[in-house]
C-alpha positions in Angstrom: -5.3 -23.8 13.6 -8.5 -25.3 15.0 -11.9 -24.4 13.6 -11.1 -20.8 12.7 -8.0 -19.0 11.4 -6.5 -16.7 13.9 -6.1 -13.3 12.1 -4.2 -10.1 12.9 -4.3 -6.7 11.3 -1.0 -4.8 10.9 -1.7 -1.1 10.9 -5.1 -0.1 12.4 -5.9 3.1 10.5 -9.3 4.2 9.3 -9.6 1.7 6.5 -8.6 -1.2 8.8 -11.1 0.0 11.4 -14.0 0.8 9.1 -13.6 -2.0 6.5 -11.1 -4.8 7.2 -11.9 -5.5 10.8 -15.7 -5.7 10.3 -15.2 -8.0 7.3 -12.9 -10.3 9.2 -15.3 -10.2 12.2 -18.3 -11.4 10.2 -16.3 -14.1 8.3 -17.2 -17.4 10.2 -13.8 -19.0 9.4 -11.7 -16.1 10.6 -11.1 -15.0 14.2 -9.7 -11.5 14.8 -7.2 -11.9 17.7 -4.5 -9.2 17.3 -3.5 -5.9 15.9 -0.3 -4.0 15.5 -0.7 -0.3 16.5 2.2 1.9 17.4 0.3 4.2 19.9 -3.3 3.2 20.3 -5.3 0.1 21.4 -8.2 0.8 19.1 -8.8 -2.7 17.8 -9.0 -4.3 21.2 -11.3 -1.6 22.4 -13.7 -2.5 19.6 -13.3 -6.3 19.5 -13.2 -8.7 22.5 -10.3 -11.0 22.6 -7.9 -8.9 20.6 -4.4 -8.3 21.8 -2.4 -5.2 20.7 1.2 -5.4 19.7 3.5 -2.4 19.1 5.5 -3.9 16.2 5.3 -6.6 13.6 8.3 -8.2 15.2 6.5 -8.4 18.5 3.5 -10.0 16.8 5.6 -12.6 15.0 7.5 -13.4 18.2 4.2 -14.1 20.0 3.1 -16.4 17.1 -0.4 -15.1 17.8 -2.0 -15.4 14.4 -1.8 -17.5 11.2 -3.3 -14.9 8.7 -1.8 -11.4 8.8 -3.5 -8.5 7.0 -1.3 -5.6 6.1 -3.0 -2.2 5.9 0.0 0.1 6.4 1.1 2.8 3.9 2.3 1.4 0.6 6.0 1.7 1.2 5.8 -0.9 4.0 3.8 -3.5 2.1 6.7 -5.4 0.6 9.1 -5.6 3.5 6.3 -6.5 5.9 4.7 -9.1 3.6 8.2 -10.7 3.1 8.6 -10.9 6.9 5.3 -12.5 7.4 5.8 -15.1 4.6 9.3 -15.9 6.0 7.7 -16.5 9.3 5.3 -19.0 7.7 2.2 -16.8 7.8 -0.6 -16.4 5.2 -0.9 -12.8 4.1 -3.5 -10.4 2.7 -2.1 -7.1 1.6 -4.1 -4.0 0.9 -3.8 -2.8 -2.7 -1.4 -2.1 -4.3 0.3 -5.3 -3.0 3.7 -3.6 -3.6 5.0 -0.4 -5.2 7.1 -2.2 -7.8 6.2 -5.2 -9.9 9.5 -7.0 -9.2 8.7 -6.8 -5.5 5.4 -8.5 -6.1 7.2 -11.2 -8.1 9.5 -11.8 -5.1 6.4 -12.2 -2.8 4.8 -14.6 -5.3 8.0 -16.7 -5.5 8.3 -16.9 -1.7 4.6 -17.7 -1.1 4.8 -20.5 -3.6 8.0 -21.9 -2.1 6.5 -22.0 1.3 3.0 -23.1 0.2 1.3 -20.1 1.7 -1.6 -17.9 0.6 -0.7 -14.3 -0.4 -3.6 -12.3 -1.7 -4.5 -8.6 -2.3 -7.4 -6.6 -0.9 -9.0 -5.7 -4.3 -12.4 -5.1 -2.8 -13.6 -3.2 -5.8 -13.9 -6.4 -7.7 -17.0 -7.0 -5.5 -18.6 -3.6 -6.1 -22.2 -4.2 -7.3 -21.8 -1.9 -10.3 -18.7 -3.7 -11.5 -20.3 -7.1 -11.0 -23.2 -5.8 -13.1 -20.8 -4.7 -15.7 -19.3 -8.1 -15.8 -22.7 -9.6 -16.3 -23.4 -7.3 -19.3 -20.1 -8.2 -20.8 -20.6 -11.9 -20.2 -24.1 -12.0 -21.6 -23.5 -9.8 -24.6 -26.7 -7.8 -24.4 -25.0 -4.7 -25.8 -23.5 -6.5 -28.8 -19.9 -6.2 -29.8 -18.3 -3.7 -27.3 -16.4 -0.7 -28.5 -15.8 1.5 -25.5 -15.6 1.5 -21.7 -15.2 4.6 -19.6 -14.5 4.1 -15.9 -14.4 7.0 -13.4 -13.5 7.4 -9.7 -13.9 11.2 -9.3 -13.9 13.2 -6.1 -13.9 16.9 -5.1 -11.1 17.4 -2.6 -9.7 20.8 -3.5 -7.4 21.0 -0.4 -4.3 18.9 -0.1 -4.6 16.8 3.1 -2.1 15.5 5.5 -2.8 11.9 4.6 0.3 9.9 3.7 -1.0 9.4 0.2 -0.5 13.1 -0.5 3.0 13.4 1.1 6.4 12.9 -0.4 6.6 9.1 0.3 7.1 6.1 -2.0 3.8 4.8 -3.5 1.9 8.0 -2.9 -0.7 9.5 -5.2 -4.0 8.8 -6.8 -2.6 6.4 -9.5 -1.4 3.9 -7.0 -4.5 4.4 -4.9 -7.5 4.4 -7.3 -5.6 3.5 -10.5 -4.8 0.1 -9.1 -8.5 -0.6 -8.6 -9.7 0.7 -12.0 -6.9 -1.0 -14.0 -7.5 -4.3 -12.2 -11.2 -4.2 -13.1 -10.5 -3.6 -16.8 -7.9 -6.4 -16.9 -10.4 -8.7 -15.2 -13.0 -7.8 -17.9 -10.9 -7.8 -21.0 -7.5 -9.2 -20.3 -4.2 -7.5 -20.9 -4.2 -4.5 -23.3 -2.2 -4.2 -26.5 -0.8 -0.8 -25.4 -1.5 2.0 -22.9 -1.2 5.7 -22.9 -1.4 7.9 -19.8 -1.8 11.4 -18.6 -0.9 11.8 -14.9 -0.9 15.2 -13.3 -0.8 17.3 -10.1 -3.7 19.7 -10.6 -4.2 21.2 -7.1 -2.0 24.0 -5.8 0.6 22.7 -3.5 0.1 19.1 -4.5 3.1 16.9 -3.9 1.5 13.6 -5.2 -0.3 13.0 -8.4 -4.1 13.8 -8.0 -5.3 13.1 -11.6 -4.9 10.4 -14.1 -6.4 9.5 -17.5 -5.2 6.2 -18.9 -6.2 4.6 -22.2 -6.0 0.8 -22.6 -6.2 -0.5 -26.1 -7.9 -3.8 -27.1 -8.1 -3.4 -30.8 -11.7 -2.8 -31.6 -12.4 -1.9 -28.0 -10.9 1.1 -26.2 -11.0 1.4 -22.4 -10.4 4.6 -20.5 -9.9 4.8 -16.7 -9.7 8.2 -15.0 -9.9 9.8 -11.6 -9.4 13.3 -10.3 -9.6 15.3 -7.1 -11.1 18.4 -8.6 -14.3 17.0 -10.1 -17.3 18.9 -8.6 -19.9 17.6 -11.1 -21.5 14.3 -11.7 -19.6 11.9 -14.0 -20.6 8.4 -14.8 -19.0 5.6 -12.7 -19.2 3.4 -15.8 -20.1 4.0 -19.5 -20.1 0.9 -21.6 -20.9 1.2 -25.4 -21.7 -1.6 -27.7 -23.1 -2.0 -31.2 -26.5 -2.8 -29.9 -26.8 -0.5 -27.0 -25.1 1.2 -24.0 -25.0 1.1 -20.2 -24.5 4.1 -17.9 -24.2 4.1 -14.2 -23.7 7.0 -11.7 -22.7 6.9 -8.1 -20.4 4.7 -6.0 -21.1 1.2 -4.6 -23.2 1.5 -1.4 -20.9 -0.6 0.7 -18.2 2.0 1.4 -20.8 4.5 2.7 -22.3 1.8 4.9 -18.9 1.0 6.4 -18.3 4.7 7.1 -21.7 4.9 8.8 -20.7 2.1 11.1 -23.0 -0.6 9.7 -22.0 -4.2 10.1 -21.6 -6.1 6.9 -24.1 -8.8 7.4 -27.6 -9.8 6.4 -29.3 -10.2 3.0 -29.7 -6.4 2.6 -26.0 -5.8 2.7 -24.7 -4.2 -0.5 -28.2 -3.9 -2.0 -28.7 -0.7 -4.0 -32.1 1.0 -4.1 -33.8 1.2 -7.5 -33.3 4.9 -8.0 -29.5 4.4 -8.0 -29.5 1.7 -10.6 -27.9 2.3 -13.9 -29.7 2.5 -17.2 -29.4 0.4 -20.3 -30.0 2.1 -23.7 -31.2 -0.1 -26.5 -32.5 0.7 -30.0 -36.1 0.9 -29.0 -36.1 1.5 -25.3 -34.3 2.9 -22.3 -34.8 1.1 -19.0 -33.3 0.8 -15.5 -30.9 -2.0 -15.1 -30.8 -3.7 -11.7 -27.5 -3.5 -9.9 -26.2 -6.8 -8.6 -25.8 -6.5 -4.8 -22.1 -5.8 -3.9 -20.4 -8.1 -1.5 -16.9 -7.5 -0.1 -17.5 -10.4 2.3 -16.6 -12.8 -0.6 -13.0 -11.7 -0.5 -12.1 -12.8 3.0 -14.3 -15.9 2.7 -12.3 -16.9 -0.4 -9.0 -16.4 1.4 -10.3 -18.6 4.3 -11.5 -21.3 1.9 -8.1 -21.2 0.1 -6.3 -21.8 3.4 -8.7 -24.3 4.9 -10.0 -26.2 1.9 -7.5 -25.5 -0.9 -10.0 -23.6 -2.9 -8.7 -21.6 -5.8 -7.7 -18.1 -4.8 -9.7 -15.4 -6.6 -7.1 -12.6 -6.3 -3.6 -13.6 -7.0 -0.2 -12.0 -6.9 0.3 -13.0 -10.6 -2.7 -10.8 -11.5 -1.3 -7.9 -9.4 2.1 -8.1 -11.1 0.4 -7.3 -14.5 -1.5 -4.4 -13.0 1.7 -3.0 -11.4 3.5 -3.3 -14.7 0.7 -1.3 -16.4 1.0 1.4 -13.6 4.7 1.5 -14.1 4.3 1.9 -17.8 1.6 4.6 -17.2 4.1 6.8 -15.3 6.7 6.4 -18.2 4.0 7.2 -20.8 2.9 10.3 -18.9 6.5 11.5 -18.5 7.5 10.8 -22.1 4.1 11.5 -23.8 3.9 8.3 -25.7 2.2 4.9 -26.0 3.8 1.9 -24.2 3.2 -1.5 -25.9 2.5 -4.8 -24.1 5.9 -6.0 -25.3 7.8 -2.9 -23.9 5.8 -2.9 -20.7 6.2 -6.7 -20.2 2.7 -7.3 -18.8 
């Protein structure tokens, strides 16, 4: 492969253009050389040396890249990732890696058989506020923890024409944002004893779910993850309660807004949050701002490159994704039947 890993993006929509391509471009060990676009040549217009292909089959036939990044709608993740692995290519798949946990297990088996890297774009692991939360949990400043509340709320009262809101497999907010929030909780605390979920369509004309509220039980600790499309008031991104104090944080990680503004993810100021946006820590005798660790999505692709080139341990694995998908599957059953699903029943 030479000094850099030739990389292609399959499906060049807004997320690929605004986030994946810039991150690949700044990674010194990756070289963006191709994209698969059905009708446009957007990637090659933005990046020198990129060739456009009209289908995955055409890209694979050209043998143009060694790492393939799949950013298509969810229903195409599994068949396309299988094709790429069968062709001997390393793969990064946007979350969720597949719609069903058994599909993710098949990908994992094939990747292991062929000795290939297959990872998931769980960029929210590298949000500054989440890394700050990890630090608080790790260092124990709040004492024994009893409650975590995690929000990803928006106000989007009108149903859009985005595929996530259409009648297609893998649609809806639970697969979209739930996969991030559940992944974060499992990374913090491990697998829950049981879950209970409320999943709804709240907007008029909604085809896909646009609200979820999921409880994950850890015995003395309760975690709650929730997101909605009709939240037109400030809600905390994180609220963490312990026996010695609490942490509360409002606002989203600054990286997404920077990407949307067309900023390049480079330099020491990338992902740094201004002091007025920091969260607060509430202790017995004082309340004070708590500095947010700089977010850094660049870590994700560098880790993938290191795993390919140096055999470094992969941070985001299919095995982890399988557990998250099983919790999502159980959440839909829980919401439909109005009951708890245990770890034993859910199989995570």
